[in-house]
VEXDREN-2710 file (C-alpha; in Angstrom, 1 decimal):
% VEXDREN-2710
k/r/px/py/pz
1/MET/3.1/16.5/19.5
2/ASN/6.6/16.8/21.0
3/GLN/9.5/17.3/18.7
4/PHE/12.0/14.5/19.2
5/SER/15.6/14.1/18.0
6/GLU/16.2/11.6/15.2
7/GLU/17.8/9.3/17.8
8/ASP/14.8/9.5/20.1
9/LEU/12.4/9.1/17.2
10/SER/14.3/6.0/16.1
11/ARG/14.3/4.6/19.6
12/ILE/10.5/5.2/20.0
13/ILE/9.8/3.3/16.7
14/GLU/12.2/0.5/17.8
15/MET/10.4/0.2/21.1
16/ALA/7.0/0.2/19.4
17/TRP/8.1/-2.7/17.2
18/GLU/9.5/-4.8/20.1
19/ASP/7.1/-7.4/21.2
20/ARG/8.0/-7.3/24.8
21/THR/8.2/-3.6/25.3
22/PRO/4.9/-2.3/26.6
23/PHE/3.3/1.0/25.6
24/GLU/3.7/2.0/29.3
25/ALA/7.5/1.8/29.0
26/ILE/7.4/4.2/26.0
27/GLN/5.1/6.5/28.0
28/CYS/7.4/6.4/31.0
29/GLU/10.5/7.2/28.9
30/PHE/9.2/9.6/26.3
31/GLY/5.8/10.8/27.7
32/LEU/3.8/9.3/24.8
33/ASN/0.6/7.3/25.6
34/GLU/-0.5/4.5/23.3
35/ALA/-2.6/6.8/21.1
36/ALA/0.3/9.2/20.6
37/VAL/2.6/6.3/19.7
38/ILE/0.1/5.2/17.1
39/ARG/0.0/8.7/15.6
40/LEU/3.8/8.9/15.6
41/MET/4.0/5.5/13.9
42/ARG/1.4/6.5/11.3
43/GLN/3.3/9.8/10.5
44/ASN/6.8/8.2/10.3
45/MET/6.1/4.9/8.4
46/LYS/4.9/3.9/5.0
47/PRO/1.2/3.1/5.0
48/SER/1.9/-0.6/4.4
49/SER/4.5/-0.8/7.2
50/PHE/2.1/1.0/9.6
51/LYS/-0.7/-1.5/8.7
52/MET/1.7/-4.4/9.3
53/TRP/2.7/-2.9/12.7
54/ARG/-0.9/-2.3/13.8
55/ALA/-1.9/-5.8/12.9
56/ARG/1.1/-7.1/14.9
57/VAL/0.5/-5.1/18.1
58/THR/-3.3/-5.1/18.2
59/GLY/-4.3/-7.3/21.0
60/ARG/-0.7/-8.4/21.8
61/LYS/-0.7/-9.1/25.5
62/THR/3.0/-8.2/26.0
63/LYS/2.4/-4.6/24.7
64/HIS/0.1/-3.8/27.7
65/LEU/1.3/-4.3/31.3
66/GLN/-2.3/-5.1/32.5
67/LEU/-2.6/-8.0/30.0
68/ARG/0.9/-9.4/30.6
69/LEU/1.4/-12.7/32.3
70/PRO/3.2/-12.2/35.6
71/ASP/6.2/-14.3/34.3
72/VAL/7.0/-11.8/31.6
73/ILE/9.3/-9.6/33.6
74/ARG/11.8/-8.4/30.9
75/ALA/11.4/-6.0/28.0
76/TYR/13.8/-8.1/25.9
77/CYS/13.9/-11.7/24.9
78/SER/16.8/-13.4/26.6
79/ARG/18.2/-14.4/23.2
80/GLN/17.9/-10.9/21.7
81/TYR/21.0/-9.0/20.9
82/LYS/21.8/-6.4/23.6
83/ARG/23.5/-3.1/22.8
84/PHE/24.5/-2.3/26.3
END
């Protein structure tokens, strides 16, 4: 697996937790497919946190572009705090 800076690792984990950020966006930005993101999350989280994350994202339509409804066009909720 690639070595990431602490900042990149933090951003990948953040994107993986975000409901509206699809795995494809993580792959585009960091080159990690869904399986690699799962491995990264398993290696960098406590077992209980990893299990909670897996339960949260498994089957979540917004985490996969092919399953998304066409009206979901943003990665962020309009009410979510924006850093930029």
